[in-house]
C-alpha positions, 0 to 999 in steps of 0.5 A: 546399030545400037548404041552399044556399037556406036559407044564401041566403034568411037571407043576403039577410035580412041585407042587407036588414036591415043596409041598412035600419038604415044607412038609418035611422043616416044619418037620423038624422045628418042630422037631427043635424047640423040641430038649430036650436042648432047650426045657429044657432051655425054660421050665425053663424061662417059669418056671421062667416067672411064679415065677416072676408073683407069686411074683408080685401078691403076693406083694413080688416084685415091677413091676420095679423089674420084668421087669428087669428079664423079661428082662434078661429071653428074653436075655437068650431066644435071646441067645438061639435062635440064637445060635439054628439057627448057630447049625442047630436048636439045641444047644450044650450041653456046650450052654447048659451049659452056658444058664442055669448059665445065668439062675440059677443067674437070678433064685437067683434074683427072690429067693431074 
């Protein structure tokens, strides 16, 4: 075989290897984003956002109040992401408990 042919084959093997590595990384990232504790926290945040929208639409909450409550939820969501990043893509039970307590506080404000 010529040097060009060997170089081409080696290059193709490397490309296939790298593509396989990216596929595995993508699968892990997808799984981590769907981790049950993260899913539970994020579902609550989405539900709270819908509740805020309903209250504004019904005239039971001002846009300023809604903005503050959404900012609180945004901070909780960022905290969840930061904690997941530190723990290999998931949050611990204690972190979930802490985030839920913060969500409970914000939920009570929405209910007022």
